[in-house]
C-alpha positions in Angstrom: 13.6 10.7 5.7 14.6 13.1 8.2 11.7 12.3 10.1 12.2 8.3 9.5 15.9 8.9 10.9 14.8 10.8 14.2 12.3 7.8 14.8 15.2 5.0 14.9 16.9 7.6 17.1 13.8 8.0 19.5 14.4 4.2 18.9 17.8 4.1 19.9 19.8 3.9 17.2 23.0 6.5 16.3 22.3 9.6 14.2 24.2 7.5 11.4 22.5 4.8 10.6 19.9 6.1 11.3 19.4 7.9 8.1 21.1 5.2 6.4 18.7 3.0 7.3 15.9 5.5 6.4 17.8 6.2 3.2 17.8 2.4 2.5 14.7 1.7 2.9 13.0 3.7 1.0 15.6 2.9 -1.9 15.1 -0.2 -1.3 11.4 0.0 -1.8 11.5 2.6 -5.1 14.1 -0.3 -6.6 11.4 -3.0 -5.8 8.8 -0.9 -7.3 11.0 -0.1 -10.4 12.3 -3.5 -11.0 9.0 -5.7 -10.5 6.3 -2.9 -12.2 4.3 -4.2 -9.8 1.0 -2.6 -7.9 2.5 -0.9 -4.7 0.0 -2.3 -2.7 0.6 -5.8 -4.2 4.9 -4.9 -3.3 2.6 -4.5 0.3 1.5 -7.5 0.6 4.4 -9.6 0.0 6.7 -7.4 2.8 4.1 -7.3 5.6 3.5 -10.5 7.4 0.7 -11.2 9.8 1.1 -9.7 13.3 4.6 -8.2 12.6 6.2 -5.1 12.5 5.7 -3.6 9.0 2.2 -3.8 9.5 2.6 -2.4 12.7 4.6 0.6 11.3 2.0 0.7 8.8 -0.8 0.3 11.0 0.6 3.5 12.7 1.0 5.8 9.5 -2.9 5.0 8.4 -3.8 6.2 12.5 -1.4 8.9 11.5 -3.6 9.7 7.9 0.2 10.1 6.3 -1.8 8.8 3.2 -3.9 12.2 3.1 -1.6 14.1 4.0 1.0 12.9 0.9 -1.9 13.0 -1.3 -2.9 16.4 -0.4 0.3 18.1 -0.7 0.5 16.5 -4.1 -3.1 18.3 -5.2 -1.7 21.4 -3.8 1.7 21.7 -5.4 -0.3 20.5 -8.8 -2.7 23.7 -8.1 -0.2 26.3 -7.3 1.8 25.1 -9.9 -1.0 26.0 -12.3 -1.7 29.1 -11.0 1.9 30.3 -11.3 1.6 28.7 -14.9 -1.4 31.9 -15.2 0.1 34.8 -14.3 
């Protein structure tokens, strides 16, 4: 949320508005996923328009390897948890 808020500030939004928008974006996405039970990829397809702003932002996330970084973070935390449980 902080990074999304920083992006909003960099784009010219006041911090309070940028943070609220960032939080609402994640909250809305999570609620939609939980309420519909649809696969996240299906939801992504529903909200992206050809040549639109969402797909442009997603493309930047892919270029930055955010998906891989998140996956690696979960795997690393899981492995650390296992090691701590054995200690």
